[in-house]
BATORVEX-781678 format. One record per atom (N, C-alpha, C): residue in one letter; x, y, z. Coordinates in steps of 0.1 Angstrom, whole numbers, padded with zeros to 4 digits, always signed. Layout:
# BATORVEX-781678
aXYZ ...
# end
This chain:
# BATORVEX-781678
m-0242+0065-0130 m-0230+0062-0138 m-0218+0059-0133 a-0212+0049-0139 a-0199+0038-0135 a-0183+0050-0131 t-0181+0054-0122 t-0174+0065-0127 t-0163+0065-0110 d-0149+0058-0116 d-0137+0061-0106 d-0134+0079-0104 y-0131+0080-0091 y-0129+0089-0083 y-0114+0095-0080 a-0106+0083-0083 a-0093+0086-0073 a-0081+0092-0080 g-0071+0093-0076 g-0065+0099-0085 g-0048+0092-0087 p-0041+0097-0094 p-0028+0088-0098 p-0024+0078-0086 q-0023+0067-0084 q-0021+0052-0076 q-0008+0054-0076 v-0005+0047-0059 v+0008+0039-0058 v+0003+0026-0054 s+0016+0016-0059 s+0012+0004-0052 s+0016+0001-0035 i+0007-0002-0030 i+0012-0007-0013 i+0013-0018-0011 g+0014-0032-0022 g+0011-0047-0016 g+0001-0049-0016 n+0000-0065-0016 n-0010-0073-0014 n-0022-0068-0026 g-0018-0064-0038 g-0027-0058-0050 g-0034-0046-0044 q-0026-0042-0035 q-0039-0030-0030 q-0026-0016-0034 t-0035-0006-0036 t-0029+0010-0041 t-0037+0019-0035 i-0032+0032-0035 i-0035+0044-0025 i-0033+0053-0033 n-0036+0064-0029 n-0035+0080-0040 n-0017+0084-0038 a-0011+0086-0048 a+0002+0087-0044 a+0005+0100-0032 t-0004+0111-0034 t-0004+0123-0020 t-0005+0115-0009 v-0009+0103-0004 v-0013+0097+0009 v-0003+0089+0010 a+0006+0083-0002 a+0017+0071+0003 a+0026+0078+0013 p+0032+0084+0016 p+0046+0094+0023 p+0038+0094+0037 y+0023+0101+0037 y+0016+0096+0051 y+0016+0083+0057 l+0015+0076+0047 l+0008+0061+0047 l+0024+0049+0053 a+0032+0055+0045 a+0045+0051+0050 a+0053+0056+0062 a+0052+0071+0060 a+0056+0081+0081 a+0050+0071+0090 l+0035+0070+0088 l+0025+0062+0099 l+0030+0050+0103 t+0032+0039+0090 t+0036+0028+0092 t+0053+0025+0103 a+0057+0031+0096 a+0073+0034+0105 a+0069+0033+0121 a+0059+0045+0121 a+0060+0050+0136 a+0052+0038+0142 v+0044+0032+0141 v+0037+0019+0145 v+0043+0010+0145 l+0049+0005+0138 l+0059-0008+0137 l+0068-0006+0149 a+0070+0007+0152 a+0085+0017+0161 a+0076+0020+0173 d+0067+0017+0176 d+0060+0016+0190 d+0066+0002+0201 p+0065+0012+0211 p+0075+0001+0222 p+0064-0011+0224 a+0049-0007+0225 a+0039-0020+0227 a+0037-0028+0210 v+0039-0022+0205 v+0038-0030+0189 v+0050-0039+0195 v+0064-0033+0192 v+0079-0043+0190 v+0076-0052+0201 a+0078-0052+0214 a+0073-0057+0223 a+0063-0072+0221 a+0054-0067+0217 a+0041-0083+0210 a+0052-0090+0197 g+0062-0086+0189 g+0070-0094+0177 g+0066-0088+0165 i+0057-0078+0163 i+0048-0076+0150 i+0063-0066+0143 t+0062-0068+0135 t+0072-0063+0125 t+0069-0060+0111 t+0055-0065+0106 t+0045-0057+0094 t+0035-0053+0094 l+0032-0044+0091 l+0015-0039+0093 l+0011-0038+0078 t+0001-0048+0077 t-0004-0054+0068 t-0015-0039+0062 y-0021-0040+0049 y-0032-0033+0041 y-0043-0042+0035 t-0051-0041+0040 t-0060-0054+0033 t-0069-0049+0025 e-0074-0035+0027 e-0078-0028+0009 e-0077-0016+0013 g-0072-0006-0004 g-0071+0004-0004 g-0081+0014-0013 t-0078+0018-0024 t-0089+0020-0034 t-0093+0012-0036 r-0108+0017-0043 r-0117+0006-0047 r-0124+0015-0060 t-0124+0006-0068 t-0130+0012-0082 t-0140+0010-0081 w-0150+0017-0086 w-0168+0020-0091 w-0173+0003-0090 a-0165-0005-0099 a-0173-0019-0095 a-0170-0027-0082 r-0158-0025-0076 r-0154-0029-0062 r-0164-0024-0054 q-0164-0015-0053 q-0173-0004-0042 q-0190-0014-0044 n-0197-0011-0058 n-0208-0018-0058 n-0209-0033-0062 y-0197-0039-0057 y-0198-0056-0055 y-0200-0055-0041 l-0193-0048-0031 l-0197-0046-0018 l-0209-0043-0010 f-0213-0035-0021 f-0226-0027-0015 f-0238-0035-0019 v-0239-0043-0032 v-0251-0053-0035 v-0249-0064-0024 n-0237-0067-0021 n-0238-0080-0011 n-0231-0082+0003 q-0235-0069+0007 q-0234-0063+0024 q-0249-0071+0028 g-0248-0074+0039 g-0254-0084+0045 g-0252-0098+0047 k-0242-0103+0036 k-0241-0114+0034 k-0233-0117+0040 p-0231-0132+0046 p-0222-0132+0052 p-0207-0135+0047 g-0198-0125+0055 g-0185-0122+0052 g-0183-0106+0045 f-0193-0098+0046 f-0195-0089+0042 f-0200-0075+0048 n-0189-0066+0055 n-0194-0050+0062 n-0204-0046+0054 p-0208-0040+0067 p-0224-0023+0056 p-0213-0017+0046 a-0220-0014+0036 a-0208-0003+0021 a-0217+0003+0017 y-0211+0020+0015 y-0222+0028+0007 y-0219+0024-0008 s-0237+0030-0011 s-0235+0027-0027 s-0223+0036-0035 p-0222+0028-0049 p-0206+0034-0055 p-0214+0048-0061 d-0224+0052-0060 d-0228+0064-0062 d-0226+0072-0054 r-0222+0070-0042 r-0223+0081-0034 r-0206+0075-0026 p-0197+0081-0033 p-0185+0080-0034 p-0180+0078-0018 s-0174+0066-0015 s-0168+0062-0005 s-0154+0070-0003 d-0146+0070+0009 d-0134+0076+0012 d-0126+0063-0002 h-0128+0051+0003 h-0119+0041-0006 h-0116+0043-0023 q-0130+0049-0025 q-0132+0056-0044 q-0126+0065-0040 w-0123+0073-0033 w-0112+0093-0037 w-0103+0088-0034 g-0094+0072-0026 g-0083+0068-0027 g-0077+0072-0012 n-0087+0075-0004 n-0077+0083+0010 n-0077+0075+0019 a-0086+0061+0019 a-0088+0051+0027 a-0080+0040+0030 i-0074+0039+0040 i-0072+0023+0039 i-0077+0013+0054 d-0078-0002+0047 d-0083-0011+0057 d-0070-0014+0062 f-0067-0017+0080 f-0056-0018+0082 f-0055-0035+0087 g-0041-0043+0086 g-0048-0055+0092 g-0038-0056+0104 s-0034-0068+0105 s-0023-0068+0120 s-0028-0068+0133 g-0040-0066+0134 g-0051-0065+0144 g-0057-0058+0149 a-0056-0050+0137 a-0060-0036+0135 a-0076-0034+0141 g-0084-0044+0136 g-0098-0041+0135 g-0103-0052+0151 y-0091-0047+0163 y-0100-0058+0174 y-0093-0043+0186 a-0103-0041+0195 a-0099-0033+0202 a-0086-0032+0210 g-0076-0032+0215 g-0068-0026+0230 g-0059-0038+0223 t-0056-0041+0212 t-0043-0049+0202 t-0030-0034+0204 p-0019-0043+0201 p-0014-0030+0200 p-0010-0022+0189 v-0012-0028+0177 v-0013-0021+0163 v-0025-0009+0169 q-0039-0016+0174 q-0051-0006+0173 q-0048+0006+0177 l-0038+0007+0194 l-0040+0014+0203 l-0031+0025+0194 a-0019+0022+0191 a-0007+0027+0182 a-0013+0034+0169 l-0022+0031+0160 l-0024+0036+0149 l-0037+0048+0156 h-0045+0040+0162 h-0054+0056+0168 h-0050+0066+0178 r-0034+0065+0178 r-0029+0075+0191 r-0017+0084+0183 l-0018+0075+0170 l-0001+0083+0163 l-0008+0088+0146 g-0018+0082+0144 g-0028+0085+0131 g-0027+0099+0131 p-0030+0110+0140 p-0035+0121+0131 p-0022+0130+0130 i-0013+0124+0140 i+0001+0131+0130 i+0003+0134+0121 y+0000+0123+0117 y+0003+0120+0098 y-0012+0124+0093 g-0019+0129+0098 g-0033+0131+0089 g-0043+0122+0089 f-0045+0112+0098 f-0051+0097+0099 f-0062+0100+0106 s-0073+0099+0106 s-0084+0097+0112 s-0090+0084+0107 f-0100+0079+0122 f-0105+0064+0121 f-0119+0066+0124 p-0130+0070+0115 p-0139+0076+0123 p-0151+0070+0121 i-0151+0060+0120 i-0162+0045+0120 i-0159+0039+0136 k-0163+0043+0140 k-0161+0030+0159 k-0164+0017+0152 n-0173+0013+0149 n-0174-0002+0143 n-0166-0008+0136 e-0158-0002+0131 e-0146-0003+0121 e-0132+0000+0126 l-0127-0003+0134 l-0110+0002+0139 l-0105+0003+0128 w-0102-0009+0122 w-0094-0008+0112 w-0093+0004+0100 h-0101+0008+0098 h-0106+0018+0089 h-0099+0036+0092 g-0091+0038+0085 g-0085+0048+0083 g-0080+0060+0072 v-0090+0069+0073 v-0089+0082+0062 v-0074+0090+0064 c-0072+0094+0055 c-0061+0106+0057 c-0061+0116+0046 d-0059+0126+0055 d-0063+0140+0046 d-0050+0146+0052 p-0043+0147+0043 p-0027+0152+0044 p-0026+0167+0048 a-0040+0173+0048 a-0039+0186+0050 a-0038+0186+0065 t-0042+0181+0066 t-0041+0179+0085 t-0028+0174+0092 a-0021+0166+0085 a-0011+0161+0093 a+0002+0173+0093 q+0008+0165+0107 q+0024+0176+0107 q+0034+0177+0094 p+0043+0182+0094 p+0049+0181+0079 p+0057+0175+0087 l+0060+0168+0073 l+0069+0149+0075 l+0080+0158+0078 p+0093+0146+0084 p+0106+0156+0081 p+0113+0152+0070 a+0124+0160+0066 a+0130+0163+0057 a+0138+0154+0053 p+0142+0146+0043 p+0147+0132+0044 p+0161+0132+0045 t+0168+0125+0052 t+0180+0126+0054 t+0190+0113+0042 l+0197+0114+0039 l+0210+0107+0033 l+0205+0096+0041 p+0202+0084+0036 p+0200+0066+0042 p+0215+0059+0043 e+0216+0053+0054 e+0228+0044+0053 e+0228+0038+0041 e+0236+0024+0039 e+0239+0015+0030 e+0226+0000+0043 e+0226+0000+0048 e+0217-0006+0052 e+0203-0006+0054 d+0197+0008+0053 d+0191+0017+0053 d+0183+0013+0040 m+0192+0011+0027 m+0179+0014+0016 m+0173+0003+0010 i+0161+0003+0007 i+0156-0002-0003 i+0154-0010-0012 d+0162-0021-0022 d+0163-0024-0033 d+0152-0029-0042 i+0151-0025-0052 i+0136-0026-0063 i+0144-0027-0073 l+0139-0039-0078 l+0141-0045-0094 l+0132-0042-0102 l+0133-0034-0113 l+0121-0033-0122 l+0131-0037-0131 l+0117-0054-0134 l+0123-0065-0139 l+0115-0057-0156 k+0125-0061-0169 k+0121-0058-0184 k+0120-0070-0191 a+0108-0076-0198 a+0109-0085-0206 a+0103-0083-0214 p+0108-0084-0231 p+0095-0082-0242 p+0080-0079-0238 q+0077-0069-0243 q+0057-0067-0241 q+0058-0062-0224 e+0067-0069-0208 e+0060-0069-0199 e+0072-0062-0186 r+0066-0059-0182 r+0070-0048-0175 r+0065-0052-0152 g+0079-0053-0148 g+0072-0055-0132 g+0084-0049-0123 i+0079-0045-0108 i+0090-0042-0099 i+0086-0051-0089 f+0101-0053-0084 f+0100-0066-0076 f+0110-0065-0065 g+0103-0064-0050 g+0110-0059-0041 g+0108-0065-0029 s+0117-0065-0015 s+0112-0069-0001 s+0103-0063+0004 g+0088-0073+0006 g+0077-0066+0005 g+0066-0063+0003 f+0071-0062-0014 f+0061-0064-0024 f+0066-0066-0037 n+0053-0070-0047 n+0057-0071-0061 n+0044-0064-0073 q+0050-0059-0083 q+0039-0054-0092 q+0037-0058-0103 k+0033-0059-0109 k+0029-0063-0127 k+0023-0051-0129 f+0030-0044-0140 f+0023-0034-0143 f+0014-0039-0161 k+0006-0030-0162 k-0007-0034-0174 k-0004-0022-0180 d+0005-0012-0177 d+0006-0006-0191 d+0017+0005-0191 t+0022+0009-0196 t+0033+0019-0194 t+0033+0030-0186 s+0016+0036-0188 s+0011+0048-0176 s+0012+0043-0164 e+0011+0033-0161 e+0009+0025-0147 e+0026+0024-0141 m+0034+0018-0153 m+0048+0023-0150 m+0051+0033-0144 n+0053+0041-0152 n+0058+0052-0150 n+0055+0068-0135 m+0040+0061-0132 m+0032+0067-0125 m+0038+0063-0113 t+0043+0047-0107 t+0045+0041-0099 t+0060+0046-0096 l+0070+0040-0107 l+0082+0043-0105 l+0087+0061-0104 g+0079+0070-0108 g+0082+0083-0106 g+0078+0088-0089 v+0066+0079-0081 v+0065+0081-0068 v+0078+0075-0064 l+0083+0064-0064 l+0095+0056-0061 l+0112+0060-0060 k+0111+0068-0070 k+0119+0077-0074 k+0128+0086-0063 r+0115+0096-0056 r+0116+0103-0052 r+0118+0097-0033 a+0116+0085-0034 a+0120+0080-0019 a+0136+0084-0016 p+0140+0088-0010 p+0155+0086-0005 p+0165+0072-0003 t+0155+0066-0002 t+0157+0049+0010 t+0156+0042-0008 v+0150+0043-0017 v+0150+0033-0026 v+0155+0034-0037 r+0161+0020-0036 r+0176+0022-0051 r+0164+0013-0060 i+0166+0019-0074 i+0159+0007-0086 i+0172+0001-0099 t+0171-0014-0097 t+0182-0015-0107 t+0172-0023-0118 e+0176-0017-0132 e+0169-0024-0140 e+0176-0040-0143 v+0169-0049-0148 v+0174-0061-0151 v+0166-0066-0158 t+0172-0072-0171 t+0166-0075-0184 t+0160-0094-0181 v+0147-0097-0181 v+0150-0111-0183 v+0139-0117-0195 t+0142-0129-0197 t+0137-0133-0204 t+0123-0132-0206 a+0115-0135-0213 a+0099-0135-0215 a+0092-0151-0207 l+0099-0160-0206 l+0101-0171-0202 l+0105-0171-0186 e+0114-0166-0181 e+0116-0161-0172 e+0109-0152-0163 f+0103-0140-0167 f+0090-0134-0165 f+0074-0140-0158 a+0077-0152-0173 a+0059-0159-0167 a+0064-0162-0157 r+0075-0173-0155 r+0075-0177-0140 r+0075-0171-0129 i+0073-0159-0127 i+0072-0153-0114 i+0058-0151-0111 d+0051-0155-0096 d+0041-0157-0093 d+0041-0144-0089 w+0028-0133-0093 w+0027-0120-0089 w+0017-0122-0085 a+0012-0132-0076 a+0003-0135-0070 a+0005-0133-0052 t+0018-0135-0054 t+0022-0141-0036 t+0040-0135-0041 q+0044-0134-0026 q+0056-0121-0023 q+0070-0129-0029 p+0076-0131-0038 p+0086-0141-0043 p+0100-0135-0032 d+0105-0142-0028 d+0118-0138-0016 d+0131-0145-0018 d+0135-0149-0035 d+0148-0148-0042 d+0153-0139-0047 l+0154-0125-0045 l+0156-0114-0053 l+0169-0117-0063 d+0181-0124-0054 d+0196-0125-0061 d+0191-0134-0074 t+0181-0141-0072 t+0182-0154-0083 t+0181-0150-0096 i+0171-0138-0093 i+0160-0129-0110 i+0172-0120-0111 k+0183-0113-0100 k+0191-0103-0103 k+0203-0105-0110 n+0208-0122-0109 n+0221-0123-0110 n+0218-0136-0125 r+0207-0133-0129 r+0202-0147-0146 r+0210-0135-0152 k+0213-0144-0160 k+0219-0143-0169 k+0216-0138-0187 
# end
């Protein structure tokens, strides 16, 4: 029976999502990795995520194609993987290569934030159990330059969010409310609502990262 197991989801960019309960720990681990001296010295400023939560259909696709060029071993979708539960992240930015700054930092810092890397030949594959994480630091009032600006774009029958490093076109009101609910709890996130026309909304390439926030924000 085709069953999806994950809980409420949060967008993490690149078309990927993760359980809302995991998102704060992923954000904290990402910040710690990017602050690691070896990562900084290597000039790495972004930690990418190549895959997060998987639907039954996505897991089945990987399962039936395993063994083919470009495919890794995969569980049957009826034996739910950590990706199907919404607790797993496949990291990019060199995480899959032993000895790279990102791989070393992830594996050293991961346990602090509840992450383990249980598959020896998949160094990029992290699984989060928040119950094993150290308590996250209490949020402090951010400085103005630390704020992350996100635009909530509102067009007739369409909604989406647009910010530095990610964007997401919502498929329905439920998905929008769930994502915004999580974002609004983040002290460094500032959400501004912007009304745009259907044509302006349609011009946005949601498959890539837009980089001209001011153009949209200042439209009349």
